[in-house]
ROSEZA-123089 format. One record per residue: x, z, y of N, C-alpha, C, O in turn. Coordinates in steps of 0.1 Angstrom, whole numbers, plus 2048, in hexadecimal, padded with zeros to 3 digits. Example, Ala and Ser with C-alpha at 12.3 -4.5 7.8 and 13.67 -1.06 7.14 Angstrom:
# residues 2
88484E7C787B84E7D388484E7DF88E8557DF
8808477EA8898477F588184F80088685080B
END
This chain:
# residues 424
8088007F480080080080980080C81280880E
8067F781580E7F682180A80182B7FE80482C
81380683381081083D80780A8488087FE84B
7FE81384D7F580E8577FB8138657FE81F867
7FB80A86F80080D87C7F480E8857EC805886
7F381988C7E881B8957E88128A17F380F8A6
7DD80E8A67DC8058B27DD80E8BE7DC81A8BE
7DF8078CA7E080D8D77D28148D97C880F8D5
7D281F8E17C68268E47C38268F27CC8278FB
7B68268F67B28269037A98339057A38378FC
7A98389117A084491479984192179E83D92B
78C84492078384392C78484F93478385A92F
78684E94178885994A77B85B952776852959
77586795276A86A95A75D862957755860961
75B85E94B74F85794874285F94B74286B946
73985A95272D86195672E86A961724870965
73A86C96673D87597174386E97D73F86F989
74D86597A75485E98474B85398A74384D983
74C85199774584699E74983899974282E99B
75483899275982B98C75B82D97D76682E978
75082D97575183096775982596075D827954
75A81996676180F95F77081195F778809959
77581B96778481D96878982395B78482D956
79481D95679A82294A7A982694C7AF821956
7AE82F9447BC8339457C28309377BE83592D
7CD8299377D482692B7DE8319277E5836930
7DE83691B7E78409177F183A90D7F082F909
7FB84390980583E90180083A8F37F78418EE
80482F8ED7FF82A8E08048338D580F8398D6
7FC8358CA80083C8BE8098328B68048298B1
8168358B681F82C8AF8238318A182A82989A
81F83D89D82384289081D83A885812835886
82483887A81F83286E81B83C864822846861
80F83A85F80984385580B83F847809834843
81184883F81484583180C84F82880F85B828
80384A8207FC85281580685480A80F84C808
80485F80280D8617F78048657EA80786F7E3
7FA85D7E87F185F7DC7F785A7CF7F385E7C5
8008507D080684B7C481584C7C581B84F7CF
81C8497B982A84A7B98318407C283B8427C9
82B8347C28308297CB82F82D7D983882B7E1
8238327DD8218367EB82B8417EF8308417FA
82D84A7E68368557E88448507EB84B8557F4
8488467E28568417E485783A7F186283B7F8
84D8327F584E82B80284E83580E855833818
84684080C84684A817853851818858854823
85A85480D86785B80E87185281487985781C
87184581187B83C81787983A82688283A82D
86C83A82A86983983886D84583F87284584B
86A85183986E85D84087D85F84188286384B
88485B83789385C8378998538428A2857848
89384784389883E84D89684385B89F842863
88A84985D88884E86A89185A86D89685C878
89386386489B86F8658AA86B8688B0871870
8AF8618618BC85C8638BE8568718C9856877
8B38518778B384B8848B185688F8AF85389B
8B286388B8B086E8948A286F89A8A08748A5
89886A89388B86A89788387689088987D888
87787889386F88288E86487D88585F871887
85F88587B85488187284A88C87184E898875
83E88986C835894868833893859832889853
83489F8538348A084582B8AC84082A8B6848
8258AC83581D8B78308268C282A8318BF825
8228CE82C8298DA82581E8E181E8128DD81D
8228ED8188188F481080E8FC819804901815
8128FE82680A90682F8028FD8397F68FC838
8098F68418038EC84B80C8E084C8168DF845
8088D68548118CA85681C8CE86081A8D6869
8278C885D8328CB8668398BF86C8388B4866
83F8C18788478B687E8558B987A85A8C487C
85D8AF87586A8B186F8748A887687189D87A
8818AD87588C8A58798988A98718988B486B
8A28A18708AE8A48688B48B186F8B78B187B
8B68BB8678BB8C886C8C98C78728CD8CF87B
8D18BD86E8DF8BB8738DF8B087E8EA8AD882
8D48AB8828D48A188D8D08A889A8C58AC89C
8DA8A98A38D88B08B08CD8A88B88C48AE8BE
8CE89B8B78C48938BE8B68948B88AC8958BF
8B58958AB8A98968A48A28A38A78968A38A9
8AA8AE8A78A48BB8A989F8BC8B88958C28BB
8A78B78C18A38B78CF8968AF8D188E8B38D9
8948A48CA88889C8CB87C8A48C58718A48CA
87F8AB8BA8748B38B486F8BD8BE8638BF8C0
8788C48C58748CE8CF86C8C88DA8638CD8DF
8718BC8DE86B8B58E985D8B08E58538B08ED
85B8AB8D984E8A68D48448B18D48388AF8D7
8498BD8D183F8C98D083D8CF8DE8348D78E0
8468CC8E88458D28F584C8E08F58478E98FD
8568E28ED85D8EE8EC86B8ED8F38708E28F5
8718F98F687E8F98FB8878FF8F08839028E5
8949008F389E9048E989D9138E58A39178DB
89591B8EC8939298E988A92B8DD8889368D8
8849208D887B9218CD8809178C287A90D8BF
88B91B8BB8919128B18889108A588191A8A1
88890589E87F90389388690988689290A885
87E90C87C88391186F8899058688888F986C
89090885D8968FD8548908FE846890909841
88C8F38418888F28338938ED82A89A8E382E
8948F381F89E8EF8158968ED80888B8F1806
89D8E67FE8968E17F28958EC7E788D8EB7DE
89F8F67E88A08FF7DD8A790B7E18AF90B7EA
8A59177DA8AD9237DD8BC9217DB8C39277E2
8C09187D28CE9157D08D59107DC8E19117DE
8CD9097E58D39037F18D490D7FD8DA90A807
8CF91A7FB8D09248058DE92780A8E0928816
8E79288008F592C8048FC92180C906924812
8F691580C8FC90A8148F990B82390090582B
8EF9138268EB9148358EB92283A8EA924846
8EC92C8318EC93A8358F99418318FF93E827
8FD94A83A90A95183790695F8318FE966836
90D96282690C96F8208FE97281C8F7979823
8FA96D8108EC96F80B8EC97C8028F297C7F8
8E59868068E49927FE8DC9907F28D49867F1
8DD9987E88D59977DC8C69987DE8BE9927D7
8C29A07E88B49A27EB8AE9947EF8A29927EC
8B698C7F68B097F7FB8AE9767EF8A496F7EE
8B79767E58B596E7D98A99737D28A296B7CC
8A79807D189B9867CB88E9817D188597D7CA
88E9817DF88297D7E688096E7E48759697E2
88B9667E588A9587E38859547D587D94B7D3
88B95C7CB8879597BD87895C7BB8729567B2
8729667C28649697C085B9607C885095C7C3
85E95D7D58559567DD8589487E18509417E8
8639427DD8679347DF86592C7D28699317C8
8609207D385A91A7DF84E9227E38469267DB
84C9237F084092A7F584192D80384A92980B
83793580883593781683C94381C83694C822
84994581885294F81E85D949825865942820
85E94C83286994883B87295483D86D95E842
87F95283A88895D83C89395A84789994F847
89496385189E96185B8AB9678578AB973854
8B595F8568C29648518CD95F85B8CB957864
8DA9648588E59608618EA95285C8ED950850
8EA9488658EE93B8618FD93A85E905941863
90093085590E92E85291592985E91191F864
92093086392692E87092C92087292D91B87D
93091986793790C86892E9008699328F586A
9209028689178F78689178F08759188F7880
9158E38759168DB8829088D98889068D0890
8FE8E18848F18DE8898EF8E58978F68EE89A
8E48E189E8E08E78AA8D18E88AB8CA8DF8AF
8CC8F48A68BD8F68A58B88FC8B28AB8FD8B3
8C08FF8BB8BB9068C88C39138C98CD9158C3
8BD91C8D08C39298D38BF9338C78B693B8C8
8C69318BC8C49398B08CC9468B08C894E8A7
8D69488B88DE9538B88E59558AA8E69618A5
8E894A8A48EF94B8978E794D88B8EC950880
8D994C88D8D094E8828C994187E8CA937886
8C29418738BA93686F8AE93B8678B094485E
8A293586989793986189592E856894922859
89693384989692983E88A92B835885936833
88692082F87B92182587C91581B88190B81F
87691780F87590D80586690A80485F9137FF
8608FF8098528FD80884D8FA7FA8548F47F2
8418FE7F783A8FB7EA8328EE7EC8258EF7EA
8388E37EE8318D67EF83A8CB7E88468CA7EB
8338C47E083A8BA7D88418AF7E084D8AC7DE
83A8AA7EA84189F7F284C8A57FA85789F7FB
84A8B18018548B78098618BA80186C8B7806
85F8BF7F586B8C27EC8728B57E887F8B57E8
86B8AA7E687289D7E387A8987EE8858947ED
8748997FA87B89480688789D80989289880C
8868AA8088918B380A89C8B18008A88B3803
8988AE7F48A28AC7E98AB8A07EC8B78A07EA
8A48957F18AB8897F38B28888018BC882802
8AC88E80B8B288D8188BB89981C8C6898822
8B68A58198BE8B181D8B58BA8268A98B7828
8BB8C582B8B38CE8338AD8C883F8B38BF846
8A08CC8428998C784E8958D28578918DD852
8968D08648908D986E8828D586F87E8CA872
8798DF86D86B8DC86C8638E78748668F3872
8598E287C8508EB8838428E68808408DB87C
8388EE88482A8EA8818278DD88A82C8DC895
8208D488481D8C788A8128C88958068C5892
8158CD8A080C8CE8AB8148D08B881F8D48B8
80D8CE8C38138D18D08138E08D28098E78CD
81D8E68D981D8F48DA8118F98E180D8F48EC
80B9048DB7FF9098E17F29058DA7E790A8DD
7F38FA8D27E78F58CB7E88F98BD7F28FE8B8
7DC8F78B67DB8FB8A87E48F289F7E58E68A2
7E98F88947F18F088B7E88E68847DD8E9881
7EE8DA8817E78D087A7E58D386B7EF8D6865
7D98D28667D78D48587D58C88507D38C8844
7D58BC8567D48AF8507DB8A58587DF8A7863
7DD8998527E688F8587DF8898657E788686E
7D28888657CC8828707CD88B87D7CF886888
7CC89887B7CD8A18867DC8A088B7DE8A0897
7E589F8827F389E8867F689188E7FD890897
7EF8868897F087988F7EB87A89D7F18748A7
7DF88089F7D98818AC7E28898B67E28868C2
7E98938B17F189B8B97FF8958BC8048968C7
80588F8B281388B8B381687C8B08218788AF
80B8758AE80C8678AA81485E8B381A8548B0
8148628C081B85A8CA82A85F8CC8318598D4
82E8698C483B86E8C584486C8B98508698BA
83E86E8AD84686D8A184685F89B83E8568A0
84E85C89284F84E88C84784D87F84284287D
84585887883F85786B83686386983986E86D
82A86186382186C86081D86A85181886084D
82087484981E87483B81087B83880E88683C
8078748327FA87982F7F987F8217F8877817
7FA88C8207FA8928127ED89A8107EC8A2806
7E28978187D689E8167D58AA81E7DE8AE826
7CA8B181D7C78BD8257D08C98207D58CA815
7D38D282A7DB8DE8277D48EA82C7CC8E9836
7D58F58257DD8F78197D68F280D7C98F280D
7DD8EE8037D78E97F77D08F47F07D59007F0
7C58F27E97BE8FD7E17C79017D67CF8F97D0
7C590D7D27CC9137C67C590F7B97B990F7B8
7CD90A7B07C89067A37CE9107987DA911797
7C59157907C991E7867CE91677A7CB90A779
7D491D7707D89177647CB91575B7C291D75C
7CB90A7547BF90874B7BC9137427C691873C
7B09177417AC9217377AA91C7297AE910727
7A59247207A391F71279B91371179D90B708
79191171A78890671A78E8FA7227878F0723
79A8FB7277A08F172F79B8F073D79D8E6744
7948FA74278E8FA75079990075979F90A757
79A8F97657A38FD76F79B90277B7928FA780
79E90E77F79691478B79E9107987A9913799
79690A7A179C9067AE7969107B878A9127BA
7A09167C079C91F7CA7A191A7D87AD9187DA
7989197E179B9157EF7A39207F67A092C7F4
7AC91C7FE7B49268057B29248147B1919819
7B293081B7B192F82A7BF92C82F7C993082A
7C092483A7CD9208407D492D8447CE93684A
7E192E8417E99398457F79348477FC92D83E
7FE93985180C93585381593D849810946842
82293984882B94084082E94E84582D950852
83195783D83596484184496384584C95E83E
84796985185596985685B976854856980859
86797784D86E98384B87C98385188497A84E
87F98C85A88C98D8608959958578949A1855
89F98D8528A99938498B799484F8C1995847
8B899485C8C59948628CA9A38638D69A5867
8C29AD8618C69BB8618BE9C28568B49BD851
8C29CE8548BB9D68498B59E384F8BC9E9857
8A99E684C8A09E084389A9D38498999D1855
8969CA84088F9BD8448829C084A87B9CA847
87F9B88548729BA85C86A9AD85C86F9A285E
85D9AF8598539A48598509A18688499AA86E
85499686D85199387B84498B87D83F98A888
84098587283297E87282C97F86483297A85B
82198586481A98685781297985580B97485E
81297484980C967846807967838800970833
80A95C831804959823808963819801966810
81496981B81997381181898181881D983823
81298A81180F99781781C9A081782599E810
81C9AB81F8279B48208279BC8128329BE80D
81C9BE80D81C9C58008239BD7F582A9C37ED
8219B07F58279A87EB8369A77ED83E9A87E3
83B9A77FA8499A77FD84F9B57F885A9B57F3
8489C07FA84E9CD7F684E9CF7E78569D77E2
8489C67E08499C77D18579C27CD85C9C67C2
85E9BB7D686B9B67D38769BE7DA87F9C37D4
8739C17E787C9C97EF8739D47F686D9D2800
8739E07F086A9EB7F586C9EF8038639F5809
8789ED80887C9F38168779EA82187A9ED82D
8719DE81E86C9D58298639DC83285A9E382E
8649DA83F85C9E08498539D58518579CA851
8489DA8568409D185F8479D386D84F9DC86F
8439CA8768499CB8838449D888A84C9DF891
8389DC8888339E988E83B9F588883F9FE890
83D9F587B8459FF875853A0087A859A0A87C
8599F487C8679F38818689F888F871A00893
85E9F589885E9FA8A685CA098A6862A108AE
853A0E89D851A1D89D85EA24898861A2E89E
865A1E88F871A2488A87CA25895883A2E896
87DA1989C886A198A7883A238B288CA298B7
876A248B5872A2D8C0875A3C8BC879A448C4
873A3F8AF875A4C8AA884A508AB888A5B8AE
88DA468A889BA488A98A0A4B8B78A8A538B9
89AA448C089DA468CE899A548D38A0A5B8DA
88DA588CF888A668D2891A708CC894A7A8D3
895A6E8C089EA788B98ACA798C18B1A848C2
8B1A6E8C58BEA6D8CC8BCA748D98C5A7C8DD
8B1A728E08AFA788ED8AEA878EC8B3A8F8F4
8A6A8B8E18A4A9A8DF8B1AA18DC8B4AAC8E0
8BAA9A8D48C7AA08D08D0AA18DC8D7AAB8DD
8D0A978E58D8A988F18D4AA28FB8DCAA8903
8C7AA58FC8C2AAE9068C0ABC9008BEAC6908
8C1ABF8F38C0ACC8EE8CCAD58F18D7AD08F1
8C9AE28F58D5AEB8F88DDAED8EC8D8AEE8E0
8EAAEF8EE8F3AF28E38F1AFF8DD8EFB098E5
8F0B008D08EDB0C8C98FAB158C88F8B218C4
905B108CA912B188C991BB158D491BB098D9
924B1E8D792EB1C8E293AB148DC93BB148CF
942B0E8E494EB078DF957B108D695DB0C8CC
958B1D8DA961B268D295BB288C5962B298BB
94DB2A8C4947B2C8B7948B208AE94AB218A2
947B148B4949B088AC957B068A7959B0289C
961B0A8AF96FB0A8AB971B1389F979B10896
96BB1F8A096DB29895966B2488896CB2587D
95BB1D88A954B1787E95DB0C87895EB0C86B
963B0488096BAF987B978AFF87497CAFA86A
97DB0A87A989B11874985B1786698DB1685D
979B1C865975B22859974B1884E977B1A842
96EB0C85296DB0184897BAFD84497DAF9838
984AFC84D992AF884A999B028419A0AFE837
996B0F84399CB1983B997B1882C99EB19823
98AB1682B984B1581E989B0981698CB0A80A
98CAFE81E991AF28179A0AF58129A3AF0807
9A8AFC81A9B5AFF8169B5B0980A9BDB07801
9ACB1280A9ABB1C7FF9A8B157F29ADB187E7
99FB0B7F399BB037E79A8AFB7E39AAAFA7D7
9AFAF67EC9BBAEE7E89C5AF77E19CBAF47D7
9C7B037E79D1B0D7E19CDB117D39D5B127CA
9BFB137D19BBB187C49BDB0D7B99BFB107AE
9BBB007BE9BCAF57B49CBAF17B19CDAEA7A8
9D4AF57BA9E2AF27B89EBAFD7B49F7AFD7B6
9E4B087B09ECB147AB9EEB1279C9E4B10794
9FAB147979FDB137899FBB20782A02B2A785
9F2B217789F0B2D76F9EDB3A7789F2B44774
9E6B387839E2B4378B9EEB487949EBB5179C
9F9B42793A04B4679CA02B417AA9FBB377AC
A07B487B4A06B447C2A0DB377C4A16B337BC
A09B307CFA10B237D2A1FB267D4A23B307D9
A27B1C7D0A35B1D7D0A3AB1D7DEA35B177E7
A46B247E0A4CB247EDA5AB1E7EDA61B1F7E2
A5EB177F7A6BB117F8A75B1C7FBA72B25803
A81B1A7F6A8CB247F9A91B21807A8FB1780D
A99B2B80CA9EB2A819AA9B1F819AB0B1D80F
AACB18825AB6B0E825AC4B14823AC6B20825
ACDB0C81EADBB1081BAE2B13828AE1B0B832
AE9B1E829AF0B21835AFAB16839B01B11831
AFAB13846B03B0984BAFEAFB84AB05AF184F
AF3AF9844AEDAEB842AE6AE784FAE4AEF858
AE3ADA850ADCAD585CACFADC85EACBADF869
AC7ADD853ABAAE4853ABBAF2858AB3AF6860
AC6AF9854AC7B07859ACAB07868AC6B1086F
AD2AFD86CAD6AFD87BAC9AFA883AC7B0088D
AC1AF187EAB5AED885AABAF9886AA5AFC890
AAAB0187AAA2B0C87AAA7B17883A9FB20888
AB4B18885AB9B2288EABBB1E89CAC1B258A4
AB6B128A0AB8B0D8AEAB2B168B8AB7B178C3
AA7B1D8B5AA1B268BFA9FB338B8A9DB348AB
A9EB3E8BFA9DB4B8B9A8FB4D8B3A8EB538A9
A85B468B9A77B478B4A76B418A6A70B4789D
A7DB358A5A7CB2E898A84B3588DA80B36882
A90B3A891A99B41887A92B4E882A94B51876
A8BB5588BA85B61886A79B5E87DA77B65874
A73B5287FA68B4F877A6CB4A869A65B4C85F
A78B44868A7DB3F85BA88B46855A8DB4284B
A8CB5285BA98B59856A96B5D847AA0B5E840
A8AB61844A87B65836A84B5A82DA82B5C821
A84B4E831A80B42829A74B3B82EA6DB40836
A73B2E82AA68B2682EA5CB28825A5DB25819
A51B2D82AA45B30822A3CB24823A36B2182E
A3AB1C818A31B10819A23B14814A1BB0B813
A21B20811A13B2480DA0AB23819A0EB28824
9FFB1D8189F6B1B8239EEB288269E4B2B81F
9F3B2F8309EDB3C8339E4B3B83F9E4B31846
9DBB458419D2B4484C9D9B438599D5B3C862
9E4B4B85A9EBB4A8679F0B3C86A9F0B38875
9F5B3585F9FAB288619EFB1E8659F1B1586D
9E2B2185F9D7B178619CFB1A86E9C7B12872
9D1B258749C9B2987F9CEB2088B9D8B23891
9C6B1688F9C9B0D89A9C3B128A79C4B0B8B1
9BCB1D8A79B5B228B49C0B268BE9C8B2E8BB
9C0B208CA9CAB248D49C9B338D79BEB398D8
9D5B398D99D6B478DC9DCB498E99E5B428ED
9D7B538F19DEB568FE9ECB5B8FC9EFB618F2
9F5B57905A03B5B905A05B6790FA02B6591A
A0BB7290AA0DB7D912A19B7B91BA22B73917
A1AB81926A25B7F92FA32B8492AA3CB7F92D
A31B8F921A3EB9491CA43B8D910A4EB9090B
A3CB8390BA40B7B8FFA4AB71904A48B6A90E
A56B6F8FCA5FB64900A59B578FDA53B558F3
A5AB4E906A55B40905A5EB388FCA6AB388FE
A58B318F3A5FB288E9A5FB1A8EFA54B158F1
A6BB148F0A6CB068F6A70AFD8EBA77B018E2
A6DAF08ECA72AE78E2A81AE68E2A87AE88ED
A87AE28D7A95AE08D6A99AD48DFA93AC98DD
AA3AD58E8AA6AC98F0AABABD8E7AB1AC08DC
AA9AB18EBAACAA58E3ABBAA58E0ABFAA28D5
AC4AA88EAAD2AA88E8AD6AB28DEADFAB08D6
AD0ABE8DEAD4AC88D5AD0AC48C6AD8AC68BD
AC4ABE8C5AC0ABA8B8AC9AAF8B3ACDAAE8A7
ACDAA58BCAD6A9A8B8AE3AA08B3AE9A9B8AA
AE8AAA8BBAF5AB08B7AF4AB68A9AFEAB68A1
AE9ABD8A7AE8AC389AAE7AB988EAECABC883
AE0AAE891ADDAA5886AE9A9C884AEDA99878
AEFA9788FAFAA8D88DB08A9388FB12A8C88E
B08AA0892B15AA6892B1DAA489FB29AA589F
B16AA18AAB1EA9F8B6B23AAD8BBB1DAB78B9
B2FAAC8C1B35AB88C6B2EABE8D2B27AB78D9
B30ACB8D4B2AAD28DFB2FACC8ECB28ACC8F6
B3CAC88ECB41AC28F8B3AAB68FCB37AB4908
B38AAD8F2B31AA08F5B23AA38FAB1EA9D903
B1DAAD8F4B0FAB08F7B0FAB6905B06AB290D
B18ABE909B18AC4916B1BAB9920B15ABA92B
B24AB091DB27AA5927B1AA9D929B17A99935
B13A9A91FB07A92921AFDA9A929AF6A94931
AFCAA7926AF3AB092EAF7AB093DAEEAAF946
B04AB093FB09AB194DB06AA4954B02AA3960
B08A9894DB05A8B953AF6A8A956AF2A84961
AEEA8F94DADFA8E950ADBA9695BAD3A93963
AE2AA295DADEAAB968AE2AA5975ADBAA697F
AEEA9E975AF2A97982AE9A8C985AE6A8A991
AE5A8497BADBA7997DACEA7E983AC8A7898C
ACAA8A97EABDA8F983ABEA93991AB5A92999
ACAA99995ACCA9D9A3ACCA919ACAC6A929B7
AD2A869A7AD2A7A9AFAC4A759B2AC1A719BD
ABCA759A7AAFA709A9AA7A799B2A9FA749BA
AAAA869B2AA2A8F9BBAA5A8D9C9A9DA909D2
AB1A889CDAB6A869DAAB1A799E1AB4A769EC
AA9A719D9AA4A649DFA9AA679EAA92A719E9
A9BA5F9F4A91A619FFA84A5D9FBA82A559F2
A7AA61A03A6CA5DA00A6AA4EA02A62A489FB
A71A48A0CA70A3AA0FA75A32A03A70A289FF
A81A369FDA86A2F9F1A7DA309E6A7BA269DE
A76A3B9E4A6DA3D9D9A61A339DAA5CA2D9D1
A5CA329E7A51A299E9A54A1B9E7A4DA139E2
A61A179EBA66A099E9A66A069DBA629FB9D7
A6BA0F9D2A6CA0C9C4A5EA0B9BEA5CA039B5
A55A139C2A47A139BDA41A059C0A3AA009B8
A44A009CCA3E9F49D1A439E89C8A3C9DF9C5
A509E89C5A569DD9BDA549DE9AEA579D59A7
A4E9E99A9A4C9EA99BA419E1996A389DE99E
A429DC98AA389D2985A2B9D9982A2A9E597F
A209D2984A129D7982A109DB973A159D596A
A089E6971A059EA9649F79E49609ED9E8966
9F79DB9579EA9D59539E39DC9489DA9D6942
9E79E89449E09EF9399D29F393D9CB9F9935
END
């Protein structure tokens, strides 16, 4: 059967109202070609015509399992832009993508969790659209998707054949934005016939449900009310139903029990905000000193557990013997009187409460202040430098410090001005 091309259309303006009822206005002609798919031959011709139009970056109208859709090659920037223009949309409303099978999902989506495969295995082909993170290296441009893509496998024989032979398609409902979705080919032709190249006539949508034949060979046919696909946002966890449609929330929860409705997700988010605000405004139940003591007690308990598990046959933890007299370690330990008095009886490695108590303690005025070992002294002890060399170095450093101190204020300002900027 040859495709039928619609003729040009005329519209009467103001008939019965205008003083010039004979005045007519010419509108754009319907140029789309209509292809029925009632036979295998017609289906083959329709697929060839659709593929030719898609390769030419044009748009087509095709049946799906829910409503009729306007489609373009998902990887054709020009085709997707035309799809949005035909519908009267901008880039802020990107179209979903149809694929032919769950196995093709990994080719367009990045990092597919097992939950997604479970949902796809249960509801695909079918009326479930899942929003996922798009594969970053794909060269398509669906609009302002923010790195995501809405994917579905339709439960329609013709759509699956076309998707298998051509590849992923960007598809949106076949209507102008703000109008009702087309449930048959003629409605789609009336709405988009002057924009698209091909219209596939697959009969009314949605198709009625047909049961399996019973013992008597009778098939029960049940009419279905039109319903869009259910849209599930899977870009974060828990998944959220952003549009309820042909598949109910209860059915989805049979596969993934943690799925939320949009209202439930909003309520959960509001509750978290309230809890955070309450926590930030609540008075502190303990002072900083009390919290520090609690933390110290927890640390003490952890050390005691460590000691008990590292004790051999009930014996106390082992202690290291004192350093050999005259060794580098002995010299370092004797560098200051405070350190030598602490280690004169030997180095105790047992973790005692006094060692673990990190709480700052006030220093009495009559207590001798303990200062760090000077670098030159430590170097002399470790590397064996003579006291004369050390003293000479100390004298040179002292002279240099005095010279620095005698610099005038003007010289200091000049040096500061010439110093390089700090970009940290």
